[in-house]
N, C-alpha and C positions, 0 to 999 in steps of 0.2 A: 627681587619677584622670586618665591620659594617653586620650587620644584612641586609635581602631581602627585598626590599620593598613591596613582599606580607606578608612576615612576619610582619613588620611595621603597615601595613594596617588592618591585622587580629587582632593584640594589640589594636590600633585603637578602631577597630570595639568593640572587647570585653569591653575596658575601657567605650566605649558610652555605651552599655549596661548598664554595672553595674552603672554608674551615672542614666541614665532612669530609671534603676529600685530605686534607692535610692529615686530619686527624685519625683518619683513616688509614693512609701511608704509614703515620709513624707507630701504628697497630701492627701491621703488616712488619714493620721492622723487627716490633719485640716479638712477636709470637711465632712458634714451631708448631701449632695447632692450625695446620691449614683448614680442618673440617671446621673450627670454632671461628676461623676467620672467614670460610665463605657463609656461612650462617649471620655471621656480623653486618659481612656485605649485603647480602637480603633484606637485614633488618634496616639496614642503613639507608638502601638507597626507597625500601616502600616506606617508611620513617619523612625520608627526608622530601619525596616527591607527592606523599599522600596518595597513595597508589592501593591497592588491594592484596596484588599479586607481586611477589618477585621470586625468580627462579634461578639457579646456578645449574646449568646442563652441562654435566663431560661426556666430552666424545669418546665413546667405546674402541677398544681396538677392533680392527677393520674397517673404521671410520663409517660404517652403515645406520648406525642408531648414537644416540645420547641418551643418558640417566637423568633424573632430575636428584643431583647430588644431594643439594640442599636449596631452600627456598621459605616463603611465609605466606600463610594465605590458603594454602592447599588442603586438601582432604586430607583426615587421617589414614597415614598408613601408605600415601604414595609418595615420599621423600624416601629415596632410598631405592625404590622399587619400579616406579612409571619411566616407560622409556620411550622414545618418539625417532621419528624416521630420521633421514638426511638427504631422501633424493630433493632434487630442484623444485618440485612440487610442497616441499616440506618449507613452514617459516622458518625452523632451523637450519635446515638444507641451505635454503638461500642465504639466511646470514653468514654461514661458514664462507659461502662463496662469495660475497660482497664486503670492498673495502670500506667501506661506510657503514655509519650506524643503519639501521634497518627502521623506520617508524613507519606505525600503521594506523593510520586513521579509525578506519572502520574495516574489522577485519570480516565481516559479515557480505563486503563490497568489492573487498578485495582481491584483486585480477594477476598477482603476481605467484601466489603462492595461497594453499588452502592452511589452515589452521586445523592444530594435529588436535586429536580429543583430548586431550591434557586441558587446551587451551577454548576446543568449543563446549566440553564436559562444563566448565566454570562457567560458562556465559560472557567471556571472554569479548571485550569490543575494542579498547585501542591498549596499545604498548610501542614500549623501545626495545628492541634488539640490538647486540654487539658483540664481537667476538672477543673471547678471551686467548689473548696471544697474538699469532702473528697470520697473517692469511695463508701462508706457507706452510705453516706449522701451529695450526688452532688447538688451542685446550680443551676448549668449549663453545659455551655461551651464556651470557648475562641479559637477562631481561625481566622488563616490571610491565605489569596489565593493570587495566581497568575493565570495569563492566560497563562504563558509558561512556559515551564519546567524549573524549579529551584531544585536545590540540596542544602535543606538548613543544615548548620552545627550543629553539638553539642551545640554552644553556642548560636545558634538561636533559638532552641528548648529551652535548659535552661530558655532563655529571657521571652518567653513567659510565660513558666512554673513558672518562677517569678512573671510576671505580673498577670495572673492567680491568682498565691497566697496572693499577694495584696488585689488584686479583693475578695478572698474569707475570709481575715480577715478582709475588710472593712464592707461587707455584714454581716458575724456573729459578729461586733460590732454594725451594725445598728441593727439587730436582739435585741441583745443585750439590746440595749437601748428601744426598744419598749418593750419587755418583764419587764425591770423596772420600766417602765412610767406606763404599766399597774399595774402591781403586786408589788406595792410599797411595800408592808408589806413581803414582800418575798424576802429573801435573798438568791440569786442564785452565786453557785460558778462556773466562767465562766473561763476558760484557752482561750485563744485565742492562734490559731496555725497558722503557718506557715514552709515552709521549707527553708525557710534563714533567718537566724538574721543581719542585718545591724548596723554597729556600724559606728559612724563619729567623728573623735580625731582632736582636733587644732593640729598646727603645735607643741607646746607645751607639746602635749601629753591629754590635758583637752578635757575632755567630752562634745560632742556638742551636739548627737542625736543617740539613741539607741530606737531600736523596739522594740516591747512586743516579738516576737520570741525569740530576743538576751536575753534580759532578762531572758526571761524560759529557755535558753540554760545557762547560766551563774548562774542561781540561783539569782540573786538578781537585784532589781528595779533599776529605774534609780537614784532616790537618794542615795540608798547604792552605786551604782557605781561611782558614781561623789565623793566618798571621797575614792574609789578605783584605786591607779594608775594603768595602763597599766602593769607596771614592778613590782608590789607589792608582796613581798615574802609571802603571804597568797595565791597567786595566783597556786604556786609550780608548775609553768611550767616546762615542759619537753619536747622534740624532739619525733618524732615519734618512736623511740627506748628506751625511757623512759630516759633519758638522761637528766639531770638541764641543765636550758635554761637559757640565760644571759638577762638582757635588752635588749643590743645588738641587742641579735641575735632573738629578737619579731618579727611577720610581720610588727607590725606598725612601727618600726625601719628600719625595713629593706627599706620600703616604703619612708618613710621620708629620710636615709641617700640615697640609690640609686634614688630617683625620680622616681623611674619606678615602674609599677606593680606588683605584687607577686603572684603567681598561687599556688595554691593546697599547702601548706605547713599546714602539721599536727601537730597539737600542746595538748598536753596533759594540764590539771589544775584540779584544786578543787575549788568543789561548797562550800560554806559556811558549809552545812551539812558534810563535809569533803568526799561526793561523788567523785569521780575521775572520768570524763569525756573525749573523744575525740573531736575532732571538726578539717576540713579540712577550710583553711582562705585563701581567694581569698582579695588583696588588691589593692588599688591603689591612684595615689596621687590626691590631691583636691588644683587644681591652682586659686588665684585669682589675675588677673592684672599682667601675668606671675609671680605672686610670690607662693614660696608654704606657702598652706594655712594648711595643714594637709593630712589626709588621711581617705577614707572611706575603710570598711574592711565587708565584705561579711562572717558569718560561719555559717557553715554546720556540725550539729550534726549527728558526724561516730560511735558513741559511741557502738551501735550495730553491726557496721559493725566490728571493731574492737575486739567485743566479738564474733560474728561470725568464725571471723578468728582464735582466741585463743580457740575456743573449738572445732574448725578442729585441731590443732596443741595438742591440750589434748586426743583428740578420737583418734588421731595417737599414741600419748603415751601412752593410755591404753589398745592399740592394746597387748595383751600378746601372739598373735601366732606371727611368724618373719614375716616382712613388709618391703619389697625394691619396688622402682620402677625405672625402667628406660626410656629415653627416646626412640625416631625411630632409634635411632644407638644404643640400648643400651649399653649406658653408664649410671652408678648407677646415681640419681640423689637426692634421699632419702633414708636410713637406719636406720630403728631404733634398740636397744641396741640388742632388742632378734636377730636380723636379722645376725647384725655384731658378734654376738656370735656363733649363730650357723655356718656363713662362713668363721669362724676363724679370721677374719682381722678387726684390727679398722677399724672404719667408716672413718675415716681420709684417710684410704688406697685406700678404695675403691670408695668413691664420687668422680665422675668426671670420672674413667674407666671405659674402657668397658669388661662386663660381660666376653665373648670369648677368649677377654687376660688373664684376670686374672684365670680364671679354662677353658683352653681351650679342658680337659677331656670332659666338659658337651658339648662344642661343637661334639663332637666324638656319643654323645648317640643321635640315630636318636629321640626317644622320647621327649627329653627337645627340639634341634633344632627345632623340628616340633613345637609343642606347645608355642613356642613362634614364631616363622613365621607367626606359621596360626594365633592366636589372634593378633601380628599388621597388619597383610596384607588381613586378610579377618573379621575384629573387632569383632572375635566371643570369647566369653570366653571358657581356653581349661584348661585340668588340667593332671597332673601326679603322680602316686607314685609308687618311686623304690630305689633300692639301691642304694645310691652314694659314690663308695670308696674312694675319694680323701676325701671324709668327714668321711668316716666310721661311716654312720648311715641310714637306710630308712626317705625319706622325701615324703610329700605329698604335693605338690604344686597347689592352683587355680590363674589362671592368668586371668587378668580382662581388657583387650582393651580398648586405647583413640586414639584420631587422634594422641599424640603426644607423646605416647609411650607407657609401659604395670605398671599394677601394680600387684606385686606378694606377694601373702600369703601364708606361708608355714610352715611345723611345721615338727619337729622330732618325727617320729611316731615309731621310733625303740620297743619303750616299747609295744603300742598297735600291734604292729608285733606278739612280742612275747606272750601278752595276748590272742591274736585271737588263737597262735598254743595250749595255752594254755585248752583256748575254747573248741578248737576241740578236743582235748584229756580228756578234761574233761565230753565232749557229748559223747564221745566215748565211757566212761566209763560208763555214765548213762544209756546209753542204755545197754549196755553189765552186770549192776548191779543184783546183784539179789534182793538187800535191795529196798525197795520203796523210791526214792526221789522225794519228793513234794516242792513245792514253792506255800505260798501263799502272797496275798498282805495286807496292814494293815484292809482291811475290812474282813478277813478271808475266802478272796476268794481264789480259785485253777486258779495259771498263768500256772502252766506246774507240768506236770505229767510225769516219767518213763513207760516203757511197764510192769515193776517186778509187777504195783498195779493188775494186771488182775491174776497173781497167788498168791498175797496175798489178797483181797481182790472180785473178780472177775467182776472187771470192766476193759472195757476200757478205756484206755487213753482220749479219745475225747468224752466219758461219764461225765466225771468230771469235763475236761478243763471249767472254769466261774462258776460252781458249789463252795457252802461252804464247807468248810473243815469239818464241821459238817455231813457231809452227810456219813461219815466213822465213825462218834462215836455216841456210847449212848444217850440218851438224855438226863442223869445225869450230863454225862461227855459234851456235846455240850454246855451246861447253865455254866459250871465252864468254860469253853474253854472262850467261848464269854469274860464272864465278867473278867477274867484273864486276855486276852489280850488290854481287854479299859484298864484294871489298869496298864497295862505296857508301853503302849503307852504314857499315862498320868503323871505316876511318874516312869517308867524305873523301877519300883519293878517287881520281879520276883515272880510267886507264886508257881512255879513247879523248879526242878531241870533240867537245859539245858543241862547238858552234858550227863546225862541217867535217865529215867524216866521209867518206864514198867506203861501200860496200859491195858484197852479191847477195841478192835475195834468192828466195825460194818461191817458184809461183803453184800454182794449184795443179796446173799438167806436169809438174818435176821442173819444169824447165826454168835458168838462172836471167837473174834480170839486175842490170847495173844502178845502183842506186846511190845517192848522194843523202843524209841524214843529218837534221836537226837537232838536238836533244834539249828539253829544260825539264825544271822539277817545280812543283806542286806541293806545298803542305797545306792540307785541308782537311778540319776536324781532328787535327794532331796525328795524320796519316800520311801518307808521303806515295806523291803520286809522279810520273813521269811521261812526259809529252812527244812524240816525235813525228816531226814533218818530214816525209820520206817523198824524195822526187823521182822518176823514173828518167836518168841524166839526159836522154835523150831527145825529151821532147816536154818534161814537165818545168815549168817557171817554180822558182823556191819561195814559198809564203813562210813569212817569222808568225812563229805560233806567239800569241797573247794570253800573257800568267794571268789568271786570276789574282784578287785579293780576296785573303782570307784572317782579315783583322780580327772583324766579330767572332770567329770562331775559337782565334787564338787568345782573344782576352777573356771568354770564356773556359778557356782550358786554363789561363792564371789563376782565375778566379776556383775555379775547383783544385787545384795546387793548392792554392792559399788555405780554403777551407780543409782542406785535407790534412795541412799542418797544424790547424787549430782543434781541427775534432781529435788529430793523433794524439797532441799533447795533454787536451783538456781529459780527454776518457782513460788515460792512462794514471792520471791523476787519483782516482777514486781506489782503485787496487792499491795505489802507492801507498794512500792516506790512511787503509787499512794495515797491511804492511807495519807501518809506523804505531799506529794505536796500538796493536797486538805487541810489537815488540816494547814498548812502553808498560804496559800492562806485565808484562815478566818482568823487566827488571822492576817494578814496584813490587811485584808480589811475589816473585821468587829471587832475586836479585842478593837476598843473602844464602841462598841455597848455593850459588855455581860457586865453581873454584875460580882459580885465576884466570884459568885458561877461558872457563864459560864466558865469566864478566867481560875478559877482552872479545871474545867472539861477538859477544851481544853488543858492545859498543862499536864493534866494526861494522856489526849489519845497521844500528842505528844511524851510526856515522853514512853508511852506503844510500840507506833511503833519504836520510836529510837530501846529501849530496844529490841522489836524484830528482828530489822535488824539487830544489833550485833549478835544476835545467829545466826540466819541466816546466816552471814555471815560467823560464828566462826564457825559454821557447814558445811559450805560450803569449810571452809579450810580444816578442819579433814577428809573431806570425799576427798579430791585432794592431800592429804601427800603423800600416795604412787605413785597414778597413776601421780601429778603434777609436782618430782620430778625433778630435775637435777640432770645428771649423779654425784656421789662423786668424788671431784680432790683434789689435794692439795689448802689448804684456809688457809689464813690469820688473826689469830682472831683479833689482833689487831685492821687491816681495819675494819673489821666487828665490830670490837666495836666503832668504831671511828663514823662510820655511824649509830651504833643505837643510839649513844651519841647525834648526829641530829637529827634522827628521834625524842627522846625524848625529845630537847630543850626547848620547848613550858613547858611541865612538869615540867622537874627539873628546871625551873626558878620560877614555881608557887609555887611548896613545898619547893623552895629552900634548895633541895639535894645537898649533897657534894657524889660525886662517887668517887673512887682512884680504881686502876687497878694495876695486877703487871704487867709486860712484859710476853704477853700472847703469847702461841705458834703456828705453823702450825700445822693442823689436814687435816685429809682428810672427805671432808664433801661437802655436799649443800649448796654454802655462802648464798642466798636466804633464804632458810630454817633455818639455823643457826643465821642470821641475826634478824626471826623472833622470833628463841627460846629467846635470849639473852633481847629483846626488849620487850617478853613478863616477863620472869624472873625480868628485874630491874623496869617494870611497877608495878609487882606483889608488889617487894619491897617497892618500893615509896608509893603504894595504903594504906599496912599494916605498915606504920612506925608510926600509933599512935600520937599524940599531940606535939612531936619534930619532926625539920625538921630532914628527913631521913640521915644517916650514913651507907653506901654503898661501899664494897671493893667487889674487882672481884678478885680472885686469880689460878691459875692453879701450878700442880705437875704431873712431869711424872711417869705412873706405867705400866713399863716394855714395852708394844707395844701400850700403849693409854693412852691418858691424862687423868686427875681429873682436872675437871675447875667447880669452886664452886663462888656461889654467896650471901654472907655473910652480912645480915641487923642488927639492933639494935631497931628492931620494935615489934609489939605486939605478934611477935611468936605465937603458938598452940597448940592443946593438942597433945602429939605422938600418944595416942590412938587412932587419927582419923586422921595420916598422911596420909595415902594412899587413902582417900576418896577425896584430893584434886585435885587427878590428873586424876578424873573421870569425864567425860562428865558433863556439868553441876551441878555440886556437891560445896554448897557453906559451908561454916563454919560459915559463916553471914550472916543478913539481910541485902536487897539491901538497906534499910533505914541505916545501919552502916555503909555499902561500896558500892558502883557501880561495873559494871562487869558483862558480860555474865555468868560466869562459865565454860570457857571453853579454858581460858587461857593456865592452866595447863594442860590441857588434851590434847593440841595441843603441846604443849612443850616435854611430853613422845611419844607420837607420833613421833616427831620429832628425838627425839635421839631412840628410836625402830626402825627407819631407815638406823638409823646411826650406828645400831647395838651395841647398848651402853644401861648404864642403868641412870635413875636419882632417886633419894630420896631427902629426905629432915630431918636435924637434926635443933630439937627445939626442946622450954621449953616457957609453956604461960608468958610473961612478957620479954621473955629474947631473944628474936629476933627468927632468923632461917637462917638454911644456907642451901641451894639446891646446889644438887652437880649433874653434868652430866659426863659420860666419853664417851670420842670421840675417834675414832684411829689415831695411828698415821702417815702422810703420807706414800703412797704405795713408797717403793725404786724398 
């Protein structure tokens, strides 16, 4: 069944637009006449989109006005002379401050801004305006307009944006050339950017054209790209799900074989520096005299978008509270592991099913029913906490609405409820206690004290809250107390017997009182507190202080610490990537101009940046082991081992290594993390093999309910006394001059094994090789 005429027309229009962008990009590369290029851009946009007017506005010095630098359709004498303001009320000013293209359906009813005289006097109704340049450093505005109301498509808007991007690149190139001519002795690092990379292949896959942005995306210059085929294994091509992509499945081959355009194909690839990036590819065939002449591909770097999607998934994975989401019919759309655990059903049984059908008892609880329907219908957040008998626990739930459903964060607060009861009993006991019970913080400030203090010291409780505990001590004891507290906070060394000590206290009237004191310490929300039970030795009974539990707060603190480690390592990568990119540009563009020392310095800098990237990436992986892992499930170690051999094929070949293995078992594990584990262990064995080709053997034996898997090598070995150090982060037994590496590989192995509930150890002697062993659980039956 053929496509509709409308669809064919739209497809032809999109292909035509892509071809115009490609041709205009080629013209921009070949010309130095910027005015002619600006004029041709106006003609290309107006002709391609069939509009009456097109304008190129240049932002004048000072930023208050734009000049009609070039355009088509305007009254005689306006091009080169007409200006427009750039305040927020004007269309030009609004465009210069907008990250997205500005589309106007009808200027007469537009409420975001007013049209300038230039547009009003020409009866303009509809149009598209985009920035030429970046939002931070705009050069001007490219716009096209009609006198009749018109709905511009997404592809029309993208076309105008692409032409503007080519102009921005050409203008930036011209600026750079003028700067180089004026300052010949100054070596500037210039990176030309454009949101669209354009690559043209011949029918046989030979590279015919590549723009600079495509070079930047792919991490290779044209000369290098000409030596790397579209299906070269070094690209490590994958589809959107990360599965390997064969040459026949590449965008180029799809266009060549079908003779039809391909749109929005998402492809993963590796740059020469090893970084994996993601691009979307739009391709169209090229015809000459009715014969296939190749294909043009437009590339867009979507690595950041993929990263944000991944981070969102990781964010959900890091949520330690139970979380699930339902749609507007209350069907489960997402359930995290903790939610499945508390709801007492596997995720597979929950997803797609209706909440009220799986848990009909919940529908009978008015508080639950009302909370869900109020959140969805009124679009307001709701909450409840109650005892839910079918699941046998107290639940605290917070519901957050969206237009498509409700997100629910909930947790088991049974323990907290019991804790509240204990606290209530404690408060009652405290209020009724005959002994003085006082709590101070790490600064010795009194945070709470019970009424018994009046009987012992003569102060009312509110007179002491916020005062130093030394107010109840003699001067000599006050000095000793402050010194002892500080010493304990720094070293955990006690200067007093906390279980029982006799001291003299100072009453409000100045008199002394003999006391016995028992101390205890509490950590709450990461702050340290100390509680004392003070008894008048003559007639008070000693009561023991009950320690609160602060496990929930400690858990949150640990989570914040892990998030900090992830954020710190993640946020360091962007500036480091910039450093590496510019160092590589310096090496590529100016390497021949450097003397021997300069070359050495540059190599040192690149090496240092690469090592820092490896350390940051290692730290990032290390911080993600717990939260980024997948559920443990039956996993075939033979299949994992084969994948690892493929991953290390290049290193195995270079080192001439021989790697053998027994038949490996199925274990309960995270396949991705186990692949990383064995990759690190085999890499470590090859790295420290000494002067001879590595000889490595992998074996396994069962020990009751777990398997012991060992990686044995015949390398340089290590000192048994220092064996434990190799599993610590950034701990190395050799200098980097002797052996490369970030010092985190074996630490990652230890963390992975700990997540699997197993152990890792090494048996080794200097010069006699090493055997690294791990224990892994057998599959659950």
